[in-house]
Biotite code that builds the C-alpha atoms (Angstrom):
import biotite.structure as struc

atoms = struc.array([
    struc.Atom([114.592, 92.287, 99.979], chain_id="A", res_id=1, res_name="MET", atom_name="CA", element="C"),
    struc.Atom([116.375, 90.740, 97.090], chain_id="A", res_id=2, res_name="LYS", atom_name="CA", element="C"),
    struc.Atom([115.953, 92.440, 94.008], chain_id="A", res_id=3, res_name="SER", atom_name="CA", element="C"),
    struc.Atom([113.500, 89.687, 93.099], chain_id="A", res_id=4, res_name="TYR", atom_name="CA", element="C"),
    struc.Atom([111.493, 89.985, 95.797], chain_id="A", res_id=5, res_name="GLN", atom_name="CA", element="C"),
    struc.Atom([110.653, 93.457, 94.469], chain_id="A", res_id=6, res_name="ARG", atom_name="CA", element="C"),
    struc.Atom([109.569, 92.412, 91.409], chain_id="A", res_id=7, res_name="LEU", atom_name="CA", element="C"),
    struc.Atom([107.024, 90.191, 93.043], chain_id="A", res_id=8, res_name="LEU", atom_name="CA", element="C"),
    struc.Atom([105.921, 93.399, 95.044], chain_id="A", res_id=9, res_name="LEU", atom_name="CA", element="C"),
    struc.Atom([105.906, 95.864, 92.287], chain_id="A", res_id=10, res_name="GLU", atom_name="CA", element="C"),
    struc.Atom([103.498, 93.065, 90.399], chain_id="A", res_id=11, res_name="ASN", atom_name="CA", element="C"),
    struc.Atom([100.942, 93.148, 92.900], chain_id="A", res_id=12, res_name="LYS", atom_name="CA", element="C"),
    struc.Atom([100.724, 96.903, 93.304], chain_id="A", res_id=13, res_name="ALA", atom_name="CA", element="C"),
    struc.Atom([100.664, 96.894, 89.817], chain_id="A", res_id=14, res_name="TRP", atom_name="CA", element="C"),
    struc.Atom([97.358, 94.746, 89.265], chain_id="A", res_id=15, res_name="ALA", atom_name="CA", element="C"),
    struc.Atom([96.404, 96.662, 92.233], chain_id="A", res_id=16, res_name="ALA", atom_name="CA", element="C"),
    struc.Atom([96.687, 100.006, 90.311], chain_id="A", res_id=17, res_name="GLU", atom_name="CA", element="C"),
    struc.Atom([95.306, 98.530, 87.420], chain_id="A", res_id=18, res_name="ARG", atom_name="CA", element="C"),
    struc.Atom([91.865, 96.604, 89.078], chain_id="A", res_id=19, res_name="THR", atom_name="CA", element="C"),
    struc.Atom([91.105, 100.092, 91.097], chain_id="A", res_id=20, res_name="ASN", atom_name="CA", element="C"),
    struc.Atom([91.166, 101.969, 87.480], chain_id="A", res_id=21, res_name="LEU", atom_name="CA", element="C"),
    struc.Atom([89.402, 99.148, 85.675], chain_id="A", res_id=22, res_name="ASP", atom_name="CA", element="C"),
    struc.Atom([87.581, 97.003, 87.412], chain_id="A", res_id=23, res_name="PRO", atom_name="CA", element="C"),
    struc.Atom([87.168, 94.445, 84.355], chain_id="A", res_id=24, res_name="LYS", atom_name="CA", element="C"),
    struc.Atom([90.869, 95.446, 82.825], chain_id="A", res_id=25, res_name="PHE", atom_name="CA", element="C"),
    struc.Atom([92.312, 91.098, 83.411], chain_id="A", res_id=26, res_name="PHE", atom_name="CA", element="C"),
    struc.Atom([88.805, 89.456, 83.365], chain_id="A", res_id=27, res_name="ASP", atom_name="CA", element="C"),
    struc.Atom([88.785, 91.194, 79.746], chain_id="A", res_id=28, res_name="ARG", atom_name="CA", element="C"),
    struc.Atom([93.030, 89.902, 79.231], chain_id="A", res_id=29, res_name="LEU", atom_name="CA", element="C"),
    struc.Atom([91.711, 86.963, 80.399], chain_id="A", res_id=30, res_name="GLU", atom_name="CA", element="C"),
    struc.Atom([88.828, 85.575, 77.719], chain_id="A", res_id=31, res_name="HIS", atom_name="CA", element="C"),
    struc.Atom([90.338, 87.787, 74.752], chain_id="A", res_id=32, res_name="LEU", atom_name="CA", element="C"),
    struc.Atom([93.332, 88.271, 72.692], chain_id="A", res_id=33, res_name="GLN", atom_name="CA", element="C"),
    struc.Atom([92.746, 90.393, 69.973], chain_id="A", res_id=34, res_name="THR", atom_name="CA", element="C"),
    struc.Atom([96.060, 92.169, 68.850], chain_id="A", res_id=35, res_name="PRO", atom_name="CA", element="C"),
    struc.Atom([96.490, 94.381, 65.890], chain_id="A", res_id=36, res_name="GLU", atom_name="CA", element="C"),
    struc.Atom([100.801, 93.817, 65.587], chain_id="A", res_id=37, res_name="PHE", atom_name="CA", element="C"),
    struc.Atom([103.350, 90.980, 65.763], chain_id="A", res_id=38, res_name="LEU", atom_name="CA", element="C"),
    struc.Atom([106.597, 92.913, 66.762], chain_id="A", res_id=39, res_name="TRP", atom_name="CA", element="C"),
    struc.Atom([109.110, 91.055, 66.090], chain_id="A", res_id=40, res_name="ILE", atom_name="CA", element="C"),
    struc.Atom([112.545, 92.931, 68.464], chain_id="A", res_id=41, res_name="GLY", atom_name="CA", element="C"),
    struc.Atom([115.564, 92.917, 70.052], chain_id="A", res_id=42, res_name="CYS", atom_name="CA", element="C"),
    struc.Atom([115.969, 91.324, 73.371], chain_id="A", res_id=43, res_name="SER", atom_name="CA", element="C"),
    struc.Atom([117.371, 94.225, 74.567], chain_id="A", res_id=44, res_name="ASP", atom_name="CA", element="C"),
    struc.Atom([116.019, 95.086, 78.036], chain_id="A", res_id=45, res_name="SER", atom_name="CA", element="C"),
    struc.Atom([115.987, 98.987, 77.103], chain_id="A", res_id=46, res_name="ARG", atom_name="CA", element="C"),
    struc.Atom([113.531, 98.662, 74.394], chain_id="A", res_id=47, res_name="VAL", atom_name="CA", element="C"),
    struc.Atom([109.995, 96.859, 75.463], chain_id="A", res_id=48, res_name="PRO", atom_name="CA", element="C"),
    struc.Atom([107.668, 97.242, 72.757], chain_id="A", res_id=49, res_name="ALA", atom_name="CA", element="C"),
    struc.Atom([104.090, 98.177, 74.808], chain_id="A", res_id=50, res_name="ASN", atom_name="CA", element="C"),
    struc.Atom([106.541, 101.325, 76.289], chain_id="A", res_id=51, res_name="GLU", atom_name="CA", element="C"),
    struc.Atom([108.039, 102.544, 74.020], chain_id="A", res_id=52, res_name="ILE", atom_name="CA", element="C"),
    struc.Atom([104.660, 102.810, 72.194], chain_id="A", res_id=53, res_name="THR", atom_name="CA", element="C"),
    struc.Atom([102.485, 103.998, 75.205], chain_id="A", res_id=54, res_name="ASN", atom_name="CA", element="C"),
    struc.Atom([100.249, 100.396, 74.162], chain_id="A", res_id=55, res_name="THR", atom_name="CA", element="C"),
    struc.Atom([97.894, 98.229, 76.533], chain_id="A", res_id=56, res_name="GLN", atom_name="CA", element="C"),
    struc.Atom([98.151, 94.526, 77.241], chain_id="A", res_id=57, res_name="PRO", atom_name="CA", element="C"),
    struc.Atom([96.726, 93.057, 74.330], chain_id="A", res_id=58, res_name="GLY", atom_name="CA", element="C"),
    struc.Atom([97.077, 95.024, 71.738], chain_id="A", res_id=59, res_name="GLU", atom_name="CA", element="C"),
    struc.Atom([101.028, 94.058, 70.532], chain_id="A", res_id=60, res_name="ILE", atom_name="CA", element="C"),
    struc.Atom([101.771, 90.209, 70.316], chain_id="A", res_id=61, res_name="PHE", atom_name="CA", element="C"),
    struc.Atom([105.394, 89.919, 70.676], chain_id="A", res_id=62, res_name="VAL", atom_name="CA", element="C"),
    struc.Atom([109.296, 88.207, 69.408], chain_id="A", res_id=63, res_name="HIS", atom_name="CA", element="C"),
    struc.Atom([112.147, 89.163, 70.863], chain_id="A", res_id=64, res_name="ARG", atom_name="CA", element="C"),
    struc.Atom([115.741, 87.570, 69.958], chain_id="A", res_id=65, res_name="ASN", atom_name="CA", element="C"),
    struc.Atom([118.791, 88.776, 70.036], chain_id="A", res_id=66, res_name="ILE", atom_name="CA", element="C"),
    struc.Atom([119.397, 91.588, 67.387], chain_id="A", res_id=67, res_name="ALA", atom_name="CA", element="C"),
    struc.Atom([115.700, 91.023, 66.393], chain_id="A", res_id=68, res_name="ASN", atom_name="CA", element="C"),
    struc.Atom([117.087, 89.391, 63.686], chain_id="A", res_id=69, res_name="VAL", atom_name="CA", element="C"),
    struc.Atom([113.902, 87.394, 61.618], chain_id="A", res_id=70, res_name="VAL", atom_name="CA", element="C"),
    struc.Atom([115.913, 83.937, 59.984], chain_id="A", res_id=71, res_name="ASP", atom_name="CA", element="C"),
    struc.Atom([114.071, 81.401, 57.814], chain_id="A", res_id=72, res_name="HIS", atom_name="CA", element="C"),
    struc.Atom([115.911, 78.604, 60.047], chain_id="A", res_id=73, res_name="THR", atom_name="CA", element="C"),
    struc.Atom([113.983, 79.724, 63.255], chain_id="A", res_id=74, res_name="ASP", atom_name="CA", element="C"),
    struc.Atom([111.404, 77.672, 64.115], chain_id="A", res_id=75, res_name="LEU", atom_name="CA", element="C"),
    struc.Atom([110.774, 80.031, 67.233], chain_id="A", res_id=76, res_name="ASN", atom_name="CA", element="C"),
    struc.Atom([110.417, 83.337, 65.153], chain_id="A", res_id=77, res_name="MET", atom_name="CA", element="C"),
    struc.Atom([108.377, 81.273, 62.731], chain_id="A", res_id=78, res_name="LEU", atom_name="CA", element="C"),
    struc.Atom([106.274, 79.217, 64.834], chain_id="A", res_id=79, res_name="SER", atom_name="CA", element="C"),
    struc.Atom([104.909, 82.614, 66.545], chain_id="A", res_id=80, res_name="VAL", atom_name="CA", element="C"),
    struc.Atom([104.975, 84.851, 63.271], chain_id="A", res_id=81, res_name="LEU", atom_name="CA", element="C"),
    struc.Atom([102.399, 81.828, 62.289], chain_id="A", res_id=82, res_name="GLN", atom_name="CA", element="C"),
    struc.Atom([99.776, 82.564, 65.148], chain_id="A", res_id=83, res_name="TYR", atom_name="CA", element="C"),
    struc.Atom([100.124, 85.822, 64.756], chain_id="A", res_id=84, res_name="ALA", atom_name="CA", element="C"),
    struc.Atom([99.110, 86.049, 61.201], chain_id="A", res_id=85, res_name="VAL", atom_name="CA", element="C"),
    struc.Atom([97.013, 82.200, 60.816], chain_id="A", res_id=86, res_name="GLU", atom_name="CA", element="C"),
    struc.Atom([94.996, 82.255, 63.929], chain_id="A", res_id=87, res_name="VAL", atom_name="CA", element="C"),
    struc.Atom([95.097, 86.010, 65.924], chain_id="A", res_id=88, res_name="LEU", atom_name="CA", element="C"),
    struc.Atom([93.998, 87.578, 62.810], chain_id="A", res_id=89, res_name="LYS", atom_name="CA", element="C"),
    struc.Atom([97.260, 90.138, 63.141], chain_id="A", res_id=90, res_name="VAL", atom_name="CA", element="C"),
    struc.Atom([97.028, 93.239, 60.527], chain_id="A", res_id=91, res_name="LYS", atom_name="CA", element="C"),
    struc.Atom([100.614, 94.360, 60.449], chain_id="A", res_id=92, res_name="HIS", atom_name="CA", element="C"),
    struc.Atom([104.091, 92.877, 61.170], chain_id="A", res_id=93, res_name="VAL", atom_name="CA", element="C"),
    struc.Atom([107.481, 95.425, 62.772], chain_id="A", res_id=94, res_name="ILE", atom_name="CA", element="C"),
    struc.Atom([110.351, 94.312, 62.400], chain_id="A", res_id=95, res_name="VAL", atom_name="CA", element="C"),
    struc.Atom([111.697, 96.873, 65.464], chain_id="A", res_id=96, res_name="CYS", atom_name="CA", element="C"),
    struc.Atom([115.920, 97.260, 65.767], chain_id="A", res_id=97, res_name="GLY", atom_name="CA", element="C"),
    struc.Atom([117.444, 99.258, 67.650], chain_id="A", res_id=98, res_name="HIS", atom_name="CA", element="C"),
    struc.Atom([120.476, 101.689, 67.683], chain_id="A", res_id=99, res_name="TYR", atom_name="CA", element="C"),
    struc.Atom([123.179, 101.015, 70.247], chain_id="A", res_id=100, res_name="GLY", atom_name="CA", element="C"),
    struc.Atom([122.727, 97.094, 69.633], chain_id="A", res_id=101, res_name="CYS", atom_name="CA", element="C"),
    struc.Atom([125.071, 95.017, 71.707], chain_id="A", res_id=102, res_name="GLY", atom_name="CA", element="C"),
    struc.Atom([124.676, 91.980, 68.035], chain_id="A", res_id=103, res_name="GLY", atom_name="CA", element="C"),
    struc.Atom([124.544, 94.112, 65.698], chain_id="A", res_id=104, res_name="VAL", atom_name="CA", element="C"),
    struc.Atom([128.212, 95.525, 67.132], chain_id="A", res_id=105, res_name="LYS", atom_name="CA", element="C"),
    struc.Atom([129.852, 92.123, 67.661], chain_id="A", res_id=106, res_name="ALA", atom_name="CA", element="C"),
    struc.Atom([128.596, 90.732, 64.427], chain_id="A", res_id=107, res_name="ALA", atom_name="CA", element="C"),
    struc.Atom([130.497, 93.465, 62.648], chain_id="A", res_id=108, res_name="MET", atom_name="CA", element="C"),
    struc.Atom([133.440, 92.633, 64.523], chain_id="A", res_id=109, res_name="GLY", atom_name="CA", element="C"),
    struc.Atom([136.030, 89.802, 64.780], chain_id="A", res_id=110, res_name="ASN", atom_name="CA", element="C"),
    struc.Atom([135.822, 88.057, 68.473], chain_id="A", res_id=111, res_name="LYS", atom_name="CA", element="C"),
    struc.Atom([134.599, 84.971, 69.240], chain_id="A", res_id=112, res_name="SER", atom_name="CA", element="C"),
    struc.Atom([131.675, 85.206, 71.559], chain_id="A", res_id=113, res_name="TYR", atom_name="CA", element="C"),
    struc.Atom([130.539, 81.192, 71.979], chain_id="A", res_id=114, res_name="GLY", atom_name="CA", element="C"),
    struc.Atom([126.890, 79.790, 70.777], chain_id="A", res_id=115, res_name="LEU", atom_name="CA", element="C"),
    struc.Atom([125.932, 83.194, 69.722], chain_id="A", res_id=116, res_name="ILE", atom_name="CA", element="C"),
    struc.Atom([128.347, 83.830, 66.830], chain_id="A", res_id=117, res_name="ASP", atom_name="CA", element="C"),
    struc.Atom([126.187, 80.962, 64.771], chain_id="A", res_id=118, res_name="ASN", atom_name="CA", element="C"),
    struc.Atom([123.288, 83.572, 66.141], chain_id="A", res_id=119, res_name="TRP", atom_name="CA", element="C"),
    struc.Atom([124.699, 86.213, 64.811], chain_id="A", res_id=120, res_name="LEU", atom_name="CA", element="C"),
    struc.Atom([126.346, 85.027, 61.127], chain_id="A", res_id=121, res_name="ARG", atom_name="CA", element="C"),
    struc.Atom([122.472, 86.079, 59.806], chain_id="A", res_id=122, res_name="THR", atom_name="CA", element="C"),
    struc.Atom([123.522, 89.541, 60.610], chain_id="A", res_id=123, res_name="ILE", atom_name="CA", element="C"),
    struc.Atom([127.055, 89.011, 59.546], chain_id="A", res_id=124, res_name="LYS", atom_name="CA", element="C"),
    struc.Atom([125.543, 88.245, 55.953], chain_id="A", res_id=125, res_name="ASP", atom_name="CA", element="C"),
    struc.Atom([123.880, 91.133, 55.997], chain_id="A", res_id=126, res_name="VAL", atom_name="CA", element="C"),
    struc.Atom([127.008, 93.470, 56.304], chain_id="A", res_id=127, res_name="TYR", atom_name="CA", element="C"),
    struc.Atom([129.145, 91.813, 54.049], chain_id="A", res_id=128, res_name="TRP", atom_name="CA", element="C"),
    struc.Atom([125.990, 92.001, 50.838], chain_id="A", res_id=129, res_name="ASN", atom_name="CA", element="C"),
    struc.Atom([126.363, 95.547, 51.902], chain_id="A", res_id=130, res_name="ASN", atom_name="CA", element="C"),
    struc.Atom([129.939, 95.775, 53.147], chain_id="A", res_id=131, res_name="ARG", atom_name="CA", element="C"),
    struc.Atom([131.393, 98.518, 49.562], chain_id="A", res_id=132, res_name="ASP", atom_name="CA", element="C"),
    struc.Atom([129.049, 101.472, 50.997], chain_id="A", res_id=133, res_name="SER", atom_name="CA", element="C"),
    struc.Atom([129.687, 100.273, 54.743], chain_id="A", res_id=134, res_name="LEU", atom_name="CA", element="C"),
    struc.Atom([133.925, 100.148, 54.218], chain_id="A", res_id=135, res_name="ASP", atom_name="CA", element="C"),
    struc.Atom([133.552, 103.574, 52.641], chain_id="A", res_id=136, res_name="ASN", atom_name="CA", element="C"),
    struc.Atom([131.013, 105.667, 56.079], chain_id="A", res_id=137, res_name="MET", atom_name="CA", element="C"),
    struc.Atom([133.494, 107.143, 58.008], chain_id="A", res_id=138, res_name="LYS", atom_name="CA", element="C"),
    struc.Atom([133.027, 105.756, 61.892], chain_id="A", res_id=139, res_name="SER", atom_name="CA", element="C"),
    struc.Atom([132.378, 103.247, 63.485], chain_id="A", res_id=140, res_name="GLU", atom_name="CA", element="C"),
    struc.Atom([129.257, 104.537, 65.142], chain_id="A", res_id=141, res_name="GLU", atom_name="CA", element="C"),
    struc.Atom([127.973, 105.121, 61.376], chain_id="A", res_id=142, res_name="ALA", atom_name="CA", element="C"),
    struc.Atom([128.539, 101.582, 60.166], chain_id="A", res_id=143, res_name="ARG", atom_name="CA", element="C"),
    struc.Atom([126.658, 100.243, 63.093], chain_id="A", res_id=144, res_name="ALA", atom_name="CA", element="C"),
    struc.Atom([123.780, 102.557, 63.141], chain_id="A", res_id=145, res_name="GLU", atom_name="CA", element="C"),
    struc.Atom([123.319, 102.235, 59.170], chain_id="A", res_id=146, res_name="ARG", atom_name="CA", element="C"),
    struc.Atom([123.851, 98.524, 59.511], chain_id="A", res_id=147, res_name="LEU", atom_name="CA", element="C"),
    struc.Atom([121.324, 97.520, 61.426], chain_id="A", res_id=148, res_name="THR", atom_name="CA", element="C"),
    struc.Atom([118.801, 99.581, 59.758], chain_id="A", res_id=149, res_name="GLU", atom_name="CA", element="C"),
    struc.Atom([120.110, 96.557, 56.387], chain_id="A", res_id=150, res_name="LEU", atom_name="CA", element="C"),
    struc.Atom([119.218, 94.052, 59.357], chain_id="A", res_id=151, res_name="ASN", atom_name="CA", element="C"),
    struc.Atom([115.673, 95.136, 60.068], chain_id="A", res_id=152, res_name="VAL", atom_name="CA", element="C"),
    struc.Atom([115.133, 95.884, 56.431], chain_id="A", res_id=153, res_name="ILE", atom_name="CA", element="C"),
    struc.Atom([116.792, 92.528, 55.193], chain_id="A", res_id=154, res_name="ASN", atom_name="CA", element="C"),
    struc.Atom([114.301, 90.927, 58.194], chain_id="A", res_id=155, res_name="GLY", atom_name="CA", element="C"),
    struc.Atom([111.844, 92.308, 56.396], chain_id="A", res_id=156, res_name="VAL", atom_name="CA", element="C"),
    struc.Atom([112.187, 90.821, 53.464], chain_id="A", res_id=157, res_name="ARG", atom_name="CA", element="C"),
    struc.Atom([112.795, 87.981, 54.683], chain_id="A", res_id=158, res_name="ASN", atom_name="CA", element="C"),
    struc.Atom([109.073, 87.715, 56.236], chain_id="A", res_id=159, res_name="LEU", atom_name="CA", element="C"),
    struc.Atom([107.816, 87.744, 52.221], chain_id="A", res_id=160, res_name="VAL", atom_name="CA", element="C"),
    struc.Atom([109.907, 85.418, 51.636], chain_id="A", res_id=161, res_name="LYS", atom_name="CA", element="C"),
    struc.Atom([108.362, 83.017, 54.793], chain_id="A", res_id=162, res_name="THR", atom_name="CA", element="C"),
    struc.Atom([104.947, 80.716, 53.077], chain_id="A", res_id=163, res_name="SER", atom_name="CA", element="C"),
    struc.Atom([102.885, 81.895, 56.077], chain_id="A", res_id=164, res_name="ILE", atom_name="CA", element="C"),
    struc.Atom([103.438, 85.821, 54.883], chain_id="A", res_id=165, res_name="ILE", atom_name="CA", element="C"),
    struc.Atom([103.147, 84.611, 50.521], chain_id="A", res_id=166, res_name="GLN", atom_name="CA", element="C"),
    struc.Atom([99.907, 82.078, 52.128], chain_id="A", res_id=167, res_name="HIS", atom_name="CA", element="C"),
    struc.Atom([97.695, 84.881, 54.072], chain_id="A", res_id=168, res_name="GLU", atom_name="CA", element="C"),
    struc.Atom([98.512, 87.263, 51.456], chain_id="A", res_id=169, res_name="TRP", atom_name="CA", element="C"),
    struc.Atom([96.746, 85.264, 49.112], chain_id="A", res_id=170, res_name="LYS", atom_name="CA", element="C"),
    struc.Atom([93.496, 84.748, 50.943], chain_id="A", res_id=171, res_name="ILE", atom_name="CA", element="C"),
    struc.Atom([93.810, 87.626, 53.576], chain_id="A", res_id=172, res_name="ASN", atom_name="CA", element="C"),
    struc.Atom([95.889, 90.269, 52.476], chain_id="A", res_id=173, res_name="ASN", atom_name="CA", element="C"),
    struc.Atom([97.204, 90.861, 55.025], chain_id="A", res_id=174, res_name="LEU", atom_name="CA", element="C"),
    struc.Atom([99.574, 91.790, 57.034], chain_id="A", res_id=175, res_name="PRO", atom_name="CA", element="C"),
    struc.Atom([101.309, 95.282, 56.365], chain_id="A", res_id=176, res_name="VAL", atom_name="CA", element="C"),
    struc.Atom([104.976, 94.555, 56.521], chain_id="A", res_id=177, res_name="LEU", atom_name="CA", element="C"),
    struc.Atom([106.700, 97.397, 59.074], chain_id="A", res_id=178, res_name="HIS", atom_name="CA", element="C"),
    struc.Atom([110.182, 97.743, 59.534], chain_id="A", res_id=179, res_name="GLY", atom_name="CA", element="C"),
    struc.Atom([111.360, 100.621, 62.162], chain_id="A", res_id=180, res_name="TRP", atom_name="CA", element="C"),
    struc.Atom([114.573, 101.693, 64.129], chain_id="A", res_id=181, res_name="VAL", atom_name="CA", element="C"),
    struc.Atom([114.584, 103.281, 67.765], chain_id="A", res_id=182, res_name="TYR", atom_name="CA", element="C"),
    struc.Atom([116.899, 105.071, 69.010], chain_id="A", res_id=183, res_name="ARG", atom_name="CA", element="C"),
    struc.Atom([117.451, 104.908, 72.612], chain_id="A", res_id=184, res_name="LEU", atom_name="CA", element="C"),
    struc.Atom([119.001, 108.693, 73.751], chain_id="A", res_id=185, res_name="SER", atom_name="CA", element="C"),
    struc.Atom([115.615, 110.762, 72.560], chain_id="A", res_id=186, res_name="ASP", atom_name="CA", element="C"),
    struc.Atom([112.824, 106.986, 72.774], chain_id="A", res_id=187, res_name="GLY", atom_name="CA", element="C"),
    struc.Atom([111.513, 108.090, 69.069], chain_id="A", res_id=188, res_name="ILE", atom_name="CA", element="C"),
    struc.Atom([110.539, 105.210, 66.190], chain_id="A", res_id=189, res_name="LEU", atom_name="CA", element="C"),
    struc.Atom([111.729, 106.141, 62.928], chain_id="A", res_id=190, res_name="HIS", atom_name="CA", element="C"),
    struc.Atom([109.958, 103.967, 59.844], chain_id="A", res_id=191, res_name="ASP", atom_name="CA", element="C"),
    struc.Atom([112.546, 102.477, 57.185], chain_id="A", res_id=192, res_name="LEU", atom_name="CA", element="C"),
    struc.Atom([110.484, 100.423, 55.147], chain_id="A", res_id=193, res_name="CYS", atom_name="CA", element="C"),
    struc.Atom([107.028, 99.336, 54.597], chain_id="A", res_id=194, res_name="LYS", atom_name="CA", element="C"),
    struc.Atom([105.977, 95.967, 52.825], chain_id="A", res_id=195, res_name="ILE", atom_name="CA", element="C"),
    struc.Atom([101.833, 95.806, 51.212], chain_id="A", res_id=196, res_name="ASP", atom_name="CA", element="C"),
    struc.Atom([100.301, 92.898, 50.855], chain_id="A", res_id=197, res_name="PRO", atom_name="CA", element="C"),
    struc.Atom([100.505, 91.269, 47.383], chain_id="A", res_id=198, res_name="GLY", atom_name="CA", element="C"),
    struc.Atom([104.195, 92.903, 46.661], chain_id="A", res_id=199, res_name="THR", atom_name="CA", element="C"),
    struc.Atom([106.185, 91.287, 43.825], chain_id="A", res_id=200, res_name="ASN", atom_name="CA", element="C"),
    struc.Atom([108.906, 89.433, 44.759], chain_id="A", res_id=201, res_name="LEU", atom_name="CA", element="C"),
    struc.Atom([111.487, 87.705, 42.723], chain_id="A", res_id=202, res_name="GLU", atom_name="CA", element="C"),
    struc.Atom([110.526, 83.952, 41.117], chain_id="A", res_id=203, res_name="SER", atom_name="CA", element="C"),
    struc.Atom([112.758, 81.600, 43.250], chain_id="A", res_id=204, res_name="VAL", atom_name="CA", element="C"),
    struc.Atom([111.062, 82.928, 46.671], chain_id="A", res_id=205, res_name="TYR", atom_name="CA", element="C"),
    struc.Atom([107.962, 82.602, 45.551], chain_id="A", res_id=206, res_name="LYS", atom_name="CA", element="C"),
    struc.Atom([105.738, 78.903, 47.037], chain_id="A", res_id=207, res_name="PHE", atom_name="CA", element="C"),
    struc.Atom([103.110, 77.579, 45.092], chain_id="A", res_id=208, res_name="ASP", atom_name="CA", element="C"),
    struc.Atom([99.752, 77.878, 47.892], chain_id="A", res_id=209, res_name="SER", atom_name="CA", element="C"),
    struc.Atom([98.074, 75.678, 45.330], chain_id="A", res_id=210, res_name="GLY", atom_name="CA", element="C"),
    struc.Atom([95.327, 78.573, 45.871], chain_id="A", res_id=211, res_name="LEU", atom_name="CA", element="C"),
])
């Protein structure tokens, strides 16, 4: 049996098990999507949002990319963000990174990997802006872990700078923004930062929504 065929068989087994446990499970999913959370995470296969938060389908709206970057030029992420906050009315947006992230480690070095070099530039900027504290750390692993955290924090701050979040804060006083990091070695999520609606922002980043 080929590996992809196993996935199809596992899907059938999963669907049958769900139906046996809850005959109306798929009917509810088909007709309603009311997630409370938007998760912006890394594409790494070891960090699935539903698995590590023990949540069910329909509870978390998910966007994933290499190294959980939040960049103002990423129309994919911005489209997901707008839909999540304006249509789904999520109450929380979570940027979640993870220790041992290959994208973060690549951004720390000078090796060229091709197209992805342009994507990782955002993380290189985070390193450069924090180079004094990072360069003084004793080990490469410690620097990588701290850069992982700083990349998450930078992502949360970048969310505040979007017109999408600022507009939603003004009209609904939501969502709350969170920065988390996940440790692969023990499966635990760690809370790095939280920004509540209405938090003050440097004037140059503020938008006049006309409200």
